[in-house]
C-alpha positions in Angstrom: 14.5 -7.1 -6.7 16.0 -8.9 -9.7 14.0 -11.7 -11.6 16.3 -14.7 -12.4 15.4 -17.7 -14.2 16.0 -21.3 -13.1 14.9 -24.4 -14.6 14.7 -26.5 -11.2 13.3 -23.7 -9.1 11.1 -21.6 -11.6 10.9 -18.2 -11.5 12.9 -16.5 -8.6 13.7 -13.1 -7.3 16.5 -12.1 -5.1 15.9 -10.0 -2.1 19.0 -8.1 -0.2 18.2 -7.1 3.3 20.3 -5.4 5.6 21.4 -7.6 8.5 23.8 -7.4 11.4 27.6 -8.0 10.7 27.9 -11.6 12.5 26.7 -14.2 10.3 24.5 -16.9 11.5 24.6 -20.5 10.1 21.8 -21.0 7.7 19.7 -24.0 8.4 20.1 -26.8 6.1 18.0 -26.2 2.8 17.4 -22.3 3.6 17.5 -20.3 0.8 19.7 -17.7 2.0 23.0 -16.4 1.2 25.5 -13.5 2.5 26.8 -10.7 0.4 30.6 -9.6 1.1 29.0 -6.5 2.7 27.5 -8.7 5.3 23.9 -8.3 4.1 21.6 -11.2 3.8 20.1 -12.3 0.5 17.0 -14.4 0.5 15.6 -16.1 -2.6 11.8 -16.0 -2.6 9.5 -17.0 -5.5 9.0 -13.8 -7.8 5.2 -14.3 -7.4 5.5 -13.1 -3.7 8.1 -10.8 -4.4 6.7 -8.8 -7.2 3.5 -6.9 -6.6 0.6 -8.1 -8.5 -0.8 -6.2 -11.4 -4.6 -5.5 -10.0 -6.8 -3.7 -12.7 -9.4 -1.7 -11.3 -12.6 -1.8 -12.6 -15.5 0.9 -12.4 -17.0 -0.9 -9.6 -14.1 -0.8 -7.4 -13.3 2.2 -5.5 -10.3 2.7 -3.0 -11.6 1.8 0.6 -11.0 4.8 2.7 -11.6 2.6 5.9 -8.8 0.1 5.0 -6.8 3.2 4.3 -7.4 4.6 7.8 -6.9 1.4 9.5 -3.3 1.1 7.6 -2.6 4.6 8.9 -3.5 3.9 12.4 -1.2 0.7 12.3 1.6 2.9 11.0 1.1 5.5 13.6 1.3 2.7 16.3 4.3 1.4 14.8 6.1 4.7 14.7 5.2 5.6 18.3 6.5 2.1 19.3 9.6 2.7 17.3 10.0 6.3 18.7 9.8 5.0 22.4 12.5 5.7 24.4 13.3 2.1 25.7 13.4 1.0 22.0 15.8 3.8 21.0 17.9 3.0 24.4 18.4 -0.5 23.1 19.4 0.4 19.7 23.3 0.9 19.0 24.2 4.7 18.8 25.1 4.3 15.1 21.9 2.8 14.4 19.9 5.4 16.5 20.1 8.2 14.2 19.2 6.2 11.1 16.2 4.9 13.0 15.2 8.5 13.9 15.5 9.6 10.4 13.6 6.6 9.2 10.8 7.8 11.8 10.9 11.2 10.5 10.4 9.8 7.0 7.8 7.7 8.0 5.9 10.7 9.9 6.3 12.9 6.7 4.7 9.9 4.4 1.8 9.1 6.9 0.8 13.0 7.0 0.9 12.9 3.1 -1.3 9.8 3.2 -3.4 11.0 5.7 -4.2 14.1 3.4 -4.6 12.1 0.3 -7.2 9.8 2.1 -9.2 12.8 3.5 -9.2 14.5 -0.1 -10.2 10.9 -1.5 -12.9 10.4 0.9 -14.3 14.0 0.3 -14.0 13.8 -3.4 -15.8 10.3 -3.1 -18.8 12.0 -1.2 -18.7 14.9 -3.6 -19.4 12.2 -6.5 -22.1 10.5 -4.8 -23.8 13.6 -3.9 -23.5 14.5 -7.6 -24.7 11.3 -8.7 -28.0 11.6 -6.4 -28.6 15.2 -7.7 -28.0 14.3 -11.4 -30.8 11.3 -10.9 -33.2 14.0 -9.3 -32.6 16.5 -11.9 -33.0 13.6 -14.6 -36.3 12.3 -12.9 -37.8 15.6 -12.8 -36.9 16.4 -16.4 -38.7 13.1 -17.4 -41.6 13.7 -15.4 -41.9 17.0 -17.1 -41.7 15.2 -20.7 -38.7 17.1 -21.6 -36.6 14.1 -21.9 -38.8 11.0 -23.1 -35.8 9.5 -25.3 -33.7 9.3 -22.2 -36.5 7.3 -20.2 -36.5 4.6 -23.0 -32.8 4.3 -23.0 -32.5 4.0 -19.3 -34.9 1.5 -19.2 -33.3 -0.6 -21.9 -30.2 -0.7 -19.8 
């Protein structure tokens, strides 16, 4: 996406999407155009087009449940796309492209599933480690070995 600056429309971004060869008449006031190659060009506000830079704080952690839901949705979409009736309705020239995209989607989803599983295991291990460290610290404080830590911990 290429950001553009226009005084009347504010910051805009151009997005080129693949479309069929036949051109449809754009509605009046529609912000779309066509390239000579038959691709539709949409102009959308840059705020919608560009991903927002989201800063993560220490309290924020990736939500494994959300990632799993997204992966489940991707699996359903892949199964829908791989359905024979869908493939039969697609032109033969686009069918191989669709199958390649489904294969890429399968590889990406497999990688993401592995990453989600590793992240979930890592988060669980970190939470167990924190619990063990708290227990050890409490035991050391009770034994009187670490009295300075008790005052520092109470102050925070």
